[in-house]
C-alpha positions in Angstrom: 137.6 -44.7 30.6 135.4 -44.7 33.7 133.8 -41.5 34.8 133.1 -40.9 38.5 131.8 -38.1 40.6 134.4 -36.2 42.7 133.8 -35.0 46.2 132.2 -31.5 46.4 135.0 -29.0 46.0 136.0 -27.0 49.1 135.3 -23.8 47.3 132.3 -23.9 44.9 131.6 -20.9 42.6 128.6 -21.1 40.4 126.8 -18.6 38.1 123.8 -18.5 35.8 123.8 -16.2 32.8 120.5 -14.3 32.8 118.6 -13.6 29.6 117.6 -11.3 28.3 120.1 -8.7 29.5 119.7 -4.9 28.9 121.8 -3.6 26.1 122.7 -0.4 27.9 122.2 -0.9 31.6 125.8 -2.0 32.0 127.0 1.5 31.1 125.5 2.9 34.4 126.1 0.0 36.7 129.1 1.7 38.2 126.7 4.3 39.6 124.1 1.8 40.7 126.6 -0.3 42.8 128.1 2.7 44.7 125.9 1.9 47.8 127.3 -1.6 47.7 130.9 -0.4 47.3 130.5 1.9 50.3 129.2 -1.0 52.5 131.9 -3.4 51.2 134.7 -1.0 52.2 133.7 -1.4 55.8 132.9 -5.1 55.4 136.4 -5.7 54.0 138.0 -3.8 56.9 136.1 -6.1 59.2 137.1 -9.1 57.0 140.7 -8.3 57.6 140.3 -8.0 61.3 138.3 -11.2 61.5 141.0 -13.0 59.5 143.7 -11.9 62.0 141.6 -13.2 64.9 141.0 -16.4 63.0 144.8 -16.8 62.4 145.4 -16.9 66.2 142.4 -19.2 66.8 143.7 -21.7 64.2 147.2 -21.4 65.6 146.2 -22.4 69.1 143.1 -24.5 68.5 143.3 -25.8 64.9 139.8 -24.4 64.4 138.3 -21.5 62.5 135.6 -20.2 64.8 132.3 -20.9 63.0 130.8 -17.4 63.6 133.9 -15.7 62.2 134.0 -18.2 59.2 130.4 -17.5 58.4 131.0 -13.7 58.5 134.0 -13.9 56.1 132.1 -16.3 53.8 129.2 -13.8 53.8 131.6 -11.0 52.8 133.0 -13.1 49.9 129.4 -14.0 48.8 128.3 -10.4 48.9 131.4 -9.3 46.9 130.9 -12.0 44.3 127.3 -11.0 43.8 128.2 -7.4 43.3 131.1 -8.4 41.0 128.8 -10.6 38.9 126.2 -7.8 38.6 128.8 -5.2 37.7 132.2 -5.3 36.0 133.4 -8.6 37.2 131.0 -10.4 34.8 127.8 -8.3 33.8 126.0 -11.7 34.0 122.8 -10.4 35.5 120.6 -7.3 35.7 119.1 -8.4 39.0 120.3 -5.9 41.6 122.4 -7.7 44.3 120.8 -8.0 47.7 122.4 -6.3 50.7 123.0 -9.6 52.4 125.7 -11.8 53.9 123.5 -14.9 53.5 123.5 -17.6 50.8 120.7 -16.1 48.6 120.2 -19.3 46.6 117.9 -17.5 44.2 120.5 -15.1 43.0 122.4 -16.2 39.8 125.9 -15.9 41.4 126.6 -18.2 44.3 129.6 -19.1 46.5 130.0 -21.9 49.0 133.0 -22.8 51.1 133.0 -26.1 53.1 133.5 -25.4 56.8 136.7 -27.3 57.9 136.6 -29.3 61.1 140.4 -28.8 61.5 143.0 -26.6 59.9 146.8 -27.0 60.0 148.7 -25.0 62.5 151.8 -25.1 60.4 150.1 -24.1 57.2 148.4 -21.1 58.8 151.9 -19.6 59.3 152.9 -19.6 55.7 150.0 -20.2 53.2 148.6 -16.7 53.1 152.0 -15.0 52.3 154.4 -17.6 51.1 152.6 -20.5 49.5 150.1 -18.3 47.8 152.7 -16.1 46.1 152.5 -17.9 42.7 148.7 -17.3 42.7 149.1 -13.7 43.7 151.2 -13.1 40.6 148.5 -14.6 38.4 145.8 -12.6 40.2 147.8 -9.4 39.7 147.3 -10.0 36.0 143.7 -11.1 36.2 142.6 -8.2 38.4 145.0 -5.4 37.7 146.8 -5.6 41.1 146.6 -7.3 44.4 142.9 -6.6 44.7 139.9 -8.7 44.3 138.3 -8.6 40.8 135.2 -6.8 42.1 137.3 -3.7 42.7 138.0 -3.5 39.0 141.0 -3.6 36.6 142.9 -6.3 34.9 142.0 -9.0 32.4 138.6 -9.8 34.0 137.4 -6.2 33.7 138.7 -5.9 30.1 136.9 -9.1 29.0 133.7 -8.0 30.8 133.7 -4.6 29.0 134.1 -6.5 25.7 131.1 -8.6 26.6 129.2 -5.3 27.4 129.9 -4.0 23.9 128.9 -7.3 22.4 125.7 -7.0 24.3 125.1 -3.5 23.2 125.5 -4.2 19.5 124.2 -7.8 19.2 121.8 -8.1 22.2 123.7 -11.3 23.1 126.3 -12.1 25.7 128.9 -14.3 23.9 128.7 -17.7 25.6 132.4 -18.6 25.2 133.3 -15.2 26.8 130.9 -15.9 29.7 132.4 -19.3 30.6 135.9 -17.8 30.5 135.0 -14.8 32.7 133.3 -17.1 35.3 136.4 -19.4 35.2 138.7 -16.5 35.9 136.5 -15.3 38.8 136.4 -18.8 40.1 140.2 -18.8 40.2 140.2 -15.5 42.1 137.7 -16.7 44.7 139.5 -20.0 45.3 142.7 -18.0 46.1 140.8 -15.6 48.3 139.4 -18.4 50.4 142.8 -20.0 50.7 144.6 -16.8 51.5 142.0 -15.8 54.1 142.7 -19.2 55.9 139.2 -20.6 55.2 140.6 -23.8 53.7 143.8 -25.8 53.5 143.1 -27.1 50.0 145.7 -25.4 47.8 144.0 -23.7 44.8 144.6 -25.6 41.6 146.5 -24.0 38.7 143.6 -24.7 36.5 141.1 -22.6 34.6 137.7 -24.3 35.3 135.4 -22.5 32.9 131.7 -22.4 32.9 128.9 -21.5 35.3 128.8 -24.8 37.2 131.3 -26.7 39.2 131.7 -30.0 37.2 132.5 -32.3 40.1 133.6 -34.9 37.6 136.9 -36.7 37.6 138.0 -38.9 34.6 
C-alpha cells in the first residue's frame, strides 16, 4: 500500500522526552510552577475575553483577528509548556519560559495554523454543541471540564505513575510517555476547536508519541 505525506495538521502538538531526568525533582514541581499558575490565571481570564471578542468578529467577518489569534495561541503554548514540565507529563526538568512566543528550543511545542476564513454557522454551535462528545472524554482525561495542566484525571494519574517509575528506576517508561503525550494532544486539539481557532473537528483518535506523524496510508 502506498504511503504518502498528509498536509500539516491544523493543530500540531510535539514533545521531546529529556534525559536524564531528576529522580526527585518532580516531587516539588508543584511549588516551582506556582509563579506560572498565578500568571496563567490572569492569562486564561484574558483568553476567555479574547475568545468572546473573536466570536463576534468571526460571526460578522468570517475572520479571527490575527492579533487575538496569536495571543490565544500564546496562552495555549504557555500552558502546554507548564503542563509538560509539571504534572501533565513530567517530560522535562527545563523550567518553562515566561513567554507567549513559540520557544522552538523548548521540548514541548504547539502550533495552530492560522485560518484565512472560519465558518459563521459553525461558530454558533461548535464550542458548546458539537464539542460535547469531546468534553465528556476530556472530563475523564483531566478530572473535569478543565485543561490538563490544572491537574486531575487520567493524565495526572499516569504522570504520577511515571514519576514513581523515574524515582525507583531512573527511567521514564517510553510507552507511558507516548501515551501521556497522546492524551495531551487530544486535549489541546479540543481546546483549539472549542476556542474557535480552527474549524477542523478534532478526531476521535489517540495519536500517541512525541511527534505528529503526518503520514496517511
